N, C-alpha and C positions, 0 to 999 in steps of 0.2 A: 328760106325766112322769113318771119314776120313780125311787124311792125317796127322796121329798122330806115334811119333815116341817114341821106347818106351829104354831106357837105364836103364840095374841094372848093381850097382856098389855093389859088393858086396865080404867081407873081403874069402867065403870060399862057393864053390859052395854047399857041405856036408851040412855045415850050414842051408843053406836055402834050402834045396831040395823040404821041401814038399810046399814052395811057388813058387819054377822056376817050378813044376807040375803043379800049379794050373795055375799060369800066361798064361802059352803056349798054353790053351784054349781058354783065354780070348783076352787077347793083342798081334796082331801081326803085324807087325816083331819086334823081339827082340835081342836086344844089351845085352850081358853079360861081365862086364869088372868087373877086380877085382884090381885094384889100381888106386890111385890118380891121377897119371902121364899119363895112359891109356887114364882117364876121361876128364882129363883138355886139352889135344891132340885132343880125339875125339870132345868135344862141340867148339872146335877154327877151326876144320876142317867141322865142319858143319855148312855151311851158308844159311840151309834153314828157312825161317823164320815160318814155319808151325809149331804145339804145338808140345814139347818133354815132357816129361815124365818119370821123373827119380827116382827112385826106391834105395838110398844109406843106404847102412849099418850104423847104428848109430856109430859103430867103429872110423868111418871116418871123426865122423862133428866134433871131435878137433885135429884133424892131417890136416887140410886144409890150404891154405894159403889165405891172403887178395885178390890177383888178380884173385883166383879161385872163394871164395867169388862171386866176382862179375861177372863172366860169369854162375855162376848158379841162381841170379837175377833177368836174363834177364825176360822180362813178357812171351815169350813164352813157359819158363820154371817152369814145377811145377813140387815141389820136395816133397816124399814121403820118411820118413822114419822108417828104418826097425828096429823093437825091433824084443827081444828072447823074453823070460818069466816076467824076471824084468825089469821095466821101471823104468826110471831115466829123469822123469818128470824135470825135470833142465835142464839136457843137452838135452834139446828139441831146437832147436835153433830159430831165428827171421824166419829166411828165410823158415823153413819147410810150407809148406802147410798143412799135416797133417801125423797122423802118423799112421805103423802097427804093430801091434804086431800079430807075426806069431805063435801060441800057436796050431791052429790045421787045418785042409783044411780047415773045415766051416769055422773059421775067417777070414782066409784070403778068399775064396770064396764070401762069403759075402761081405767085404769089396769092393774088384776090381768091384763084381757086383754095387756096388752103386756108386764107382770110376767111374762107364764106363759111368751108367748113367747122372752123375753129368759131365763127360766131353762133351760126345752128346747132351745134354743140352746147355750150357756154348757154344760150336761149334755152334748151331744152333742161338744164341741169336746172338754173331759175325758175321754168316754171315748176318743173320738179319740188322744187324747193320753196315754192310761196304753197304747193297742194299739201305739202304736209305739214307747212304751218297753219296751211288752213285744217286739215284736217285735226291737228292736235289743237287748234281754238276751239272748234265743235266738238271733239272730246272734250274740252273742259269743260264747256256750255250746259253739253248732254249729260254729264257727270255731277253736274250743280245744281240741274232743275228734278225739285221733287213732283211739283204738279203735273200730272198724266199730261192734261191738254195742253200745257203748255208744252212739254217735251216730245208731242205728238207734232203739233204744229210746226217746230223748230225742227225736227226729223222730214218734215215735207217740202219746209221750205230751202230746206241746205241739199237734198238731196235733185229739187228742179235747179236750183244757180248750180250744182257740179256736173250737171250734165248735158245744160240749156235744154231742158223738155220743156213744153207747153203747160202740161198737166201731170198729175198723180195723185193714188190714194193709198192709202194706207190699210189695211186688213191685219186683225188679232183672232187668234184661236181663242174659241169660249166654250165654258160647257155648256148643253142645252136647258138647264134648270134652272139658273140664276144669272146665266151669262156672265160668269166672272172670266177671269183672266185665265191662261193654262197652256202649257204646251201640248203641240199633238203628238199622241199616239198612235203610231201605226195600225192599220186594220181595225179605227174605231168608229163603230156606224153612228155613237151617238154625238161626237162634237162636229162643230159649228165654227163659218169663216164669217167675222161678224167686220161689215162695214164704217169704218171708227170716223174716217176724214178724209178730206176732199179739196183739190187745190185747182183751177181752172184759170189760165192768165189769159183763156179768150176770150171764157163767158163768164158773166158774172153768177153761180149758181149754191143754191142752196139746200145737198140733197140731202131724206130722212136717214137715218141709220139703219141698218139692215141684216138681216142673218144668213147664208146659204148652207148647204150642205158642203160638204170636205166632198169631195170628185176629181176623177180626171179629165171630166167633161170640163170644167170651166179653166178658163188659164192662171185662175189663182190658185185653183183647189191642185192642179196637177205639180204648180212649183211646193205646194205646201206637203205632200204624199213625196214628190220627188225628192224633194230639197234640194235641188238644185236649179241654179237661175235661168231665166228662159230669156230669148232675144226672138223679138217678133217683126221685118223689117214690113211689111205689109198684111195688117190686118183681114183685108177682105181677098187676102190672095194668099192664104194657105193651104200646104201640099194635104191631098185627101189621106195618106200614109198620117198624121199624128194623130192622135190620141184627144187632144183637146181641140174646141171651137171656141171663136170669138162670140160673146155676144154683143148684138148693135142696137142693144134696147136705148141705150144712154143717146146715142148717134142720130135713132131715130125721132126721140124726143125734143132734142134738142138742134137739132140738126148739125153737128159738131161734125169733123170726119176725124174719126181714131184711124192713124197708116201706121206708124212703128210704134212698138212698144218693148219697156224691159220692165222685166217682171225677177225680183229677187228675195228670196227666204231670209227672215231675218231670224237665225241662230243665237243660240247663247251658249258659253265657255262646254257646255256639256253635249253642245253638237245636236238641242233638242227647234225645235223650228215653231216662234211664237206667231206667227204675222210672216206677212208678205209688203214689200212696198213696189209698188208699181208706176212705172213710170209711164207715159203717153206723148209722142213726136217728139223727134228730139229735133231743134229748129238750125237749121244753118243757116248762108245767108239770104236767102232768099224764099227758103222751100224747107220742104218737114223734109231729112234724110233719116239714115237708119240709127241706132246707138251701136255705138262701138265696144268693142271687146275692153279697153280700158274707162268707157264707161259702168261697163260690168262688176272692172274689179275696183271702182271707185267705188259705185255703191254697194256692194259684197262688203268690202270692210268697213262703209259707213252703217251699214244694216245688222252688222257682227255690233258697234259699237251700241249704234241704238237698240237691239233687244236686251243688252247686259243692262244700259240704263232705264228702258221700259219696266224690265224684271225688278232691278232695284228700285224703281219710284212704286211700284204695285208693292213691293211689298215694304216700302215705307210708308203708304196708304194704312197697308193691313195694320202695323204698328202702330202708327197712330189710332185706329179702332182700338186694337187689343187693347192698347193703356189706356184709353178713356175708358174701357169696359170694367178690366181692372184696376182703376188708380188708386183706390184704398187699399187695397192688396198689395199693389206693388210698391205705396209710399210701407208700408210695415216693412216690406220686406227691405229697401232701405233703408231702412231705421236701424233695421237689423244687422243690415252688410254692413252699415257704417260703422255702431259698436264693432262687431266682429272687425273692420277696420282696424282702426282704433284699439283692441287688445293685437291683431297683427303688427300694426306698429308699435306698440309697446313693445312688442317681443323684439321686431327686426332691429329695434332702436339698444336693447339691450344687448343685443350678437353683435351690432354692430359697434358699439363700444364695450364690447366683454376682454375682459383682461386677459384670457383666453383665445387660442387658435381656434376657429370653425371652420372647418370641411363638410359642404356636404354634396355627394356622388353619386349616381348613380349605382345599381346591384354591380356592375361591369367595373366600380372604380373610376369613372371617367368622373372628373370633378364640375360640378354643376353650379358651386357658389362660394366662396372663401371670405372670410370679412378683414375688417384692416388690421386685426393683431396679425394675422397671419401674412398678411404681404410687409410688414413690419419684422415681423419673425426670419421669415423663408427670403426676404429679398426679389420674390416673384411678385408682377405685377397679375392685376382682374387677367388684362390678354394672356398671357403668357402661360397660365393654367387652366383657363377656364376651354371644358370638353377635353384635357389634356388628364391622361392617367396618370391619377396619385402617385402612381411608382417612381415618377420625376424624384422623387424623393429619397429612395431608395441611395444608403450609403454602400450596401452590398456587405455590411456588417451578419447582419442575422440569415441565419441557414434556412433552407427548402422550406426543412420543418416548421419551423419559426411563423409561416405565411402561410402552411398550411393549415395549421391549428388555427389562425386568425380566421381564413373563410370560414375554415368549415363553422365554429363559431357563431357567427358573425349572422352564416347566410342560415342559420338554423332559428332565426330571431333571436338568440341569446345575447348580453350585450358581453364588451368584451373588454376586459382590463389590462392594460401593460406599458411597456416601453417602448420607444422607436427610439434608435442609433439614425438620426436620418442625416442628409446631406443639401446645405444650400444653393441659392444660386450662384455663390461665392466659390460653390468647395469649401465651406469650413460646415463641419462636423458638428450635430449638434442631438441632445439629449432631449426627447419628450414623452412626459406622461400622457397619458392616451385612454381614451373610453371612445368608444363605438356602439351606438345604436341604431336599431331599424323604425324608418317610418313606412307603415304600410298603407292602404287604399281602404275599402269601404269593405273587400272582398276580404280584407288580411293579408293580402299579397303583399309582399316588400316591394317598394317602388324606391328608396333612395337611401341612403347610410349618413348618419351625422356624426361628429369626430368633435369630441372636444378637444383641444391638447394645453398641456400646459409647460412653457421650457423649462426643466428643470436642470438645465447644463451646468448653471452656478450653484444647484445645490449640490450637484454628483463632484461638484469640483470639492466643494466644501466638504463634502459629508468622506473623500476622497485625501484630504488634509487630514481633518480629524483621526482617521485607521490610522493613517500618517503618526501622528501625534503619539495616538494611543501607544502603536507599539512602540517605539521611541520611552513613549513613559513608560511601559511595562519595562522597557531595557533596564532604563535610570532606575528604576524600584528593584529590579534586579543585583543592579551594581549597587545600589544602598542599602539591602539585604546582605550582600555578601561585606563589603565593607563595615556592616554594624556587626556582622558574624566575625568577621578579622578583629576591630576593636575590642569586640567581646574575651577573644583569646585573648590579647594582647595586656586586657584587662586582669582578667585570670591570669596570666603569668607576671604583670607586677606584682600583684598580692602576692602571689605564691614567694616571691622575689622580694615584697618587702617581707613577707611569714618567715622566712630564711635567715634574713637580714636581723630580723628581731632573736630567734632563736639562734641565730650564729650571737648576737649580741650578749644572749643570755647565759650560752657557755662560757665566753671571751672572759668573762667576769672570775668566775672562776679556773677555768684554765690558767687565763694570766694568775692568779696566784698562787697555782699550782706552780707555772713556768718559774715563776718569780722566787718560787722556793722553791725549785727546784734544783738551783745550783746550791743551794746555801745545803740541801739534804744528798746530793752529792758531794759536796767539801766534807759533809760529815760523815758519809756513807763512806770516803775516800779514807776518813782517818780513822774508822770505826773495821775499814778494813784492814790497815796499817797496825792498828792496833792488835785485832787481830793476829795477824800474822806473826806480828812481834812475841803476843803469849805464845803464839804456837812455836813458836823457836826458844821459848822459856819451859814450856812444858815439855820441849821434848829434849834439853837442853838442863830440867829443873836440879838436877843431883848436882851438878856444875856450880850452879849461883847459890849465892846465900842469899836465906830469904830477905833480910835485914836490908841487902842493897838495892833491891826489886822496888820496898818499899821507900827508899829514900828515893829512888827514881822519880818516884810516880807523887 
């Protein structure tokens, strides 16, 4: 453990003699306090932000004032309550992190061993968290810095700080003709390594920038070619088997003594090397020590961020120069783009406010865009359909042949017109009158399909009602025609009846005369018949009756 302060606040040293014997071998340094006033004074004077572990006698727990509680509750304080044989669990305060029952030295040793491991682990986690936060902050600074010189200085300062190095240097890979930055190409004989920045905490130096060939003979060149970090414990004691050599020219001129070296390649996101970070002499407490694997990992991570930041900075600089050279042309292009954007915005506004549903899909039918009207009609939200196949609208009504004809038409580049019987999100079925056309790229290849759809469900329902009413009307007309025919027939029969009645009337008059006179005629006929019969008898017996008698009777 590092930077840990231990305070023991107990009522009596004799009372916790076993505890004190054990803890002296595990925790150093230790401050023993026997009253709360002294404890409060010590905590107020202690402005050290490092962790403090406080062992406190349970006797004092109920004697504390609120202001002391507030001090003890600070995050850097870890509170351990000390108890003897009998433990009153109810007396344990909420701010205690743990309790130690001092029954025997074995129990105390076991507790302190566990506590020490936990504190060590926590310190490592805290340290890691701080390093991660430091990396995050450095990353933000690197990303935000656009000036290449300030960026290189930030990389150098951060590298020296994070590894406790005494000095450092940054080299960049450049083209030999114009010394512009580039990335290393394997087996290239023309590229060079340019020294661009150096910092030394022990010397006040101002080195002139220079370039050198990229070869495996030098430490920096070796790292560029291999693309791997290199740690050297003693620059003047290199094994004879290695390919690289240490250049002691700087040491000879300045009197500086180089010992440990850490050289790390700066690689971009495509694993291309654009330079190296070289750190010299890691400083220990009172001497130079070797760079560790942790240092290598830290600087490798930092070098990756630095490479991307440098690349972005140089690109940014080149873009500024390019913008300056082509300012007028770019201004014209921006004006044209603004005009095009205005036209596009008008088109998008028209689509957004269109009374028809608009769907744009890729060539496989996966939805890329929908307008608000589609959401209103189908019930699906934007998130629910984007990148989904348009087949989610199928109702299962149309046949396979129907869809085969549809896709064959639009994939050939022709426009398709027709009607779909689709299904909404809530399961409701509806009709859409649809037109689908293709959107092609500059090479004439189909990239998207745009579908414009109108909900015609109400029109369909109205048309069906009109058809039904038409059928009913036709039935009614047929019935009227039949009724008219019957009425005409009845009128004809009535006319015939009237005619017959007229004829009968005309016949009844003479018939009535004949019938009324027929009786009289019958009477006269009977008389004539009777007379004739008498004349017959007379004629038969004419000789027996005198003529005078007949004439007299008549």
